[in-house]
C-alpha positions as CSV (number, residue, x, y, z in Angstrom):
1,X,92.6,100.7,73.9
2,X,93.0,104.4,73.6
3,X,96.2,105.9,72.4
4,X,98.5,106.9,75.2
5,X,96.9,104.6,77.8
6,X,98.8,101.6,79.0
7,X,97.3,98.3,79.9
8,X,97.5,97.9,83.7
9,X,99.3,94.8,84.7
10,X,99.1,93.5,88.2
11,X,102.5,93.0,89.9
12,X,103.3,89.5,90.8
13,X,103.0,88.6,94.5
14,X,106.2,87.3,95.9
15,X,106.8,85.9,99.3
16,X,108.5,88.4,101.7
17,X,111.9,86.7,101.6
18,X,112.3,87.5,97.9
19,X,111.6,91.2,98.4
20,X,114.3,91.2,101.1
21,X,117.0,90.4,98.6
22,X,116.1,92.5,95.6
23,X,118.8,95.0,96.2
24,X,116.4,97.9,95.8
25,X,116.3,98.8,99.4
26,X,119.2,100.5,101.2
27,X,121.0,98.6,103.9
28,X,119.1,100.1,106.8
29,X,115.7,99.3,105.3
30,X,116.9,95.8,104.3
31,X,118.0,95.1,107.8
32,X,114.8,96.4,109.3
33,X,112.6,94.5,106.9
34,X,114.6,91.3,107.5
35,X,114.2,91.7,111.3
36,X,110.5,92.3,111.0
37,X,110.1,89.3,108.6
38,X,112.1,87.0,111.0
39,X,110.0,88.3,113.9
40,X,106.8,87.4,112.2
41,X,108.0,83.9,111.2
42,X,109.4,83.2,114.7
43,X,106.0,84.2,116.2
44,X,104.2,81.8,113.9
45,X,106.6,79.0,114.7
46,X,106.0,79.6,118.5
47,X,102.4,78.6,117.9
48,X,103.5,75.1,116.9
49,X,103.7,72.7,119.8
50,X,106.4,70.8,118.1
51,X,108.6,73.7,117.1
52,X,108.2,75.6,120.4
53,X,109.6,72.7,122.5
54,X,113.1,73.2,121.1
55,X,115.4,75.2,123.3
56,X,119.2,75.5,123.6
57,X,120.5,73.9,126.8
58,X,123.5,75.1,128.8
59,X,125.8,72.6,126.9
60,X,124.9,74.1,123.5
61,X,125.2,77.7,124.9
62,X,128.6,76.9,126.2
63,X,129.6,75.4,122.8
64,X,128.4,78.6,121.1
65,X,130.4,80.8,123.5
66,X,133.5,78.7,123.0
67,X,133.3,78.7,119.2
68,X,131.7,82.1,118.6
69,X,128.7,83.1,116.5
70,X,130.8,83.4,113.3
71,X,131.8,79.7,113.5
72,X,128.3,78.6,114.3
73,X,127.0,80.6,111.3
74,X,129.7,78.9,109.1
75,X,128.4,75.5,110.4
76,X,124.9,76.5,109.6
77,X,125.8,77.5,106.0
78,X,127.7,74.2,105.6
79,X,124.8,72.1,107.0
80,X,122.2,73.9,104.8
81,X,124.4,73.6,101.7
82,X,125.1,69.9,102.1
83,X,122.0,68.5,103.8
84,X,119.2,70.7,102.7
85,X,120.0,72.7,99.5
86,X,120.4,69.8,96.9
87,X,117.3,69.1,94.8
88,X,117.4,65.4,95.4
89,X,117.8,64.2,99.0
90,X,117.6,60.4,99.4
91,X,117.0,60.7,103.2
92,X,114.7,63.8,103.2
93,X,112.9,64.1,106.5
94,X,115.7,62.2,108.4
95,X,118.8,64.2,107.5
96,X,118.9,66.5,110.5
97,X,119.6,65.0,114.0
98,X,117.5,66.2,116.9
99,X,120.5,67.0,119.0
100,X,124.3,67.2,119.0
101,X,124.8,70.7,117.6
102,X,123.1,74.0,118.3
103,X,122.4,74.4,114.5
104,X,120.5,71.1,114.4
105,X,118.3,72.2,117.3
106,X,117.7,75.6,115.6
107,X,116.9,73.9,112.3
108,X,114.0,72.0,113.9
109,X,112.9,75.0,115.9
110,X,112.7,77.1,112.7
111,X,111.4,74.4,110.4
112,X,114.6,74.4,108.3
113,X,115.3,70.7,109.0
114,X,114.1,69.1,105.8
115,X,112.6,70.0,102.5
116,X,109.1,69.0,103.6
117,X,109.1,71.4,106.6
118,X,110.8,74.1,104.5
119,X,108.0,73.7,101.9
120,X,105.3,73.9,104.5
121,X,106.6,76.8,106.5
122,X,108.7,78.8,104.1
123,X,107.1,77.9,100.7
124,X,110.3,76.8,99.0
125,X,109.4,74.1,96.5
126,X,110.7,70.6,97.0
127,X,112.9,68.8,94.5
128,X,114.5,72.1,93.3
129,X,118.1,73.2,94.2
130,X,117.9,76.0,96.8
131,X,119.4,79.3,95.5
132,X,122.1,81.1,97.5
133,X,119.5,83.7,98.5
134,X,117.2,81.0,99.8
135,X,120.1,79.5,101.8
136,X,121.0,82.9,103.1
137,X,117.4,83.4,104.3
138,X,117.4,80.0,106.1
139,X,120.7,80.6,107.8
140,X,119.6,84.1,108.8
141,X,116.5,82.7,110.4
142,X,118.5,80.0,112.2
143,X,121.0,82.5,113.5
144,X,118.2,84.9,114.6
145,X,116.7,82.0,116.6
146,X,120.1,81.1,118.1
147,X,120.7,84.7,119.1
148,X,117.3,85.0,120.8
149,X,118.1,81.8,122.7
150,X,121.3,83.3,124.0
151,X,119.5,86.3,125.5
152,X,118.9,86.1,129.3
């Protein structure tokens, strides 16, 4: 190698959700990037016959309006932290009910219901504790889906 020349190294390719949380972007760009990322993911999920059949009914919408989005987001963080984030889940694939809470429905609609679906759709490895950033990403996606369901 000639003096003064640097060996070129290819930058590693990271999934989009990691770029979103690097802290290198200002808040506006971060928000815009996240919105575009969620838009793309939700469009892909709509193509799935199974995922696209999930919708919030009036009962769930009423529950959200009574509790407020902040409370629903708090529930989402709690469900993800307790039911999805641990590295070892004895009942993986069966831990998220199909009904009973708006977050459960959103988890199925966004493929955040079990580690198998999360691995397939979001590329997070199984059998590894989810980081806080990964949990934030999943909750953000769930909340984006819920907000879209609330639109007339």
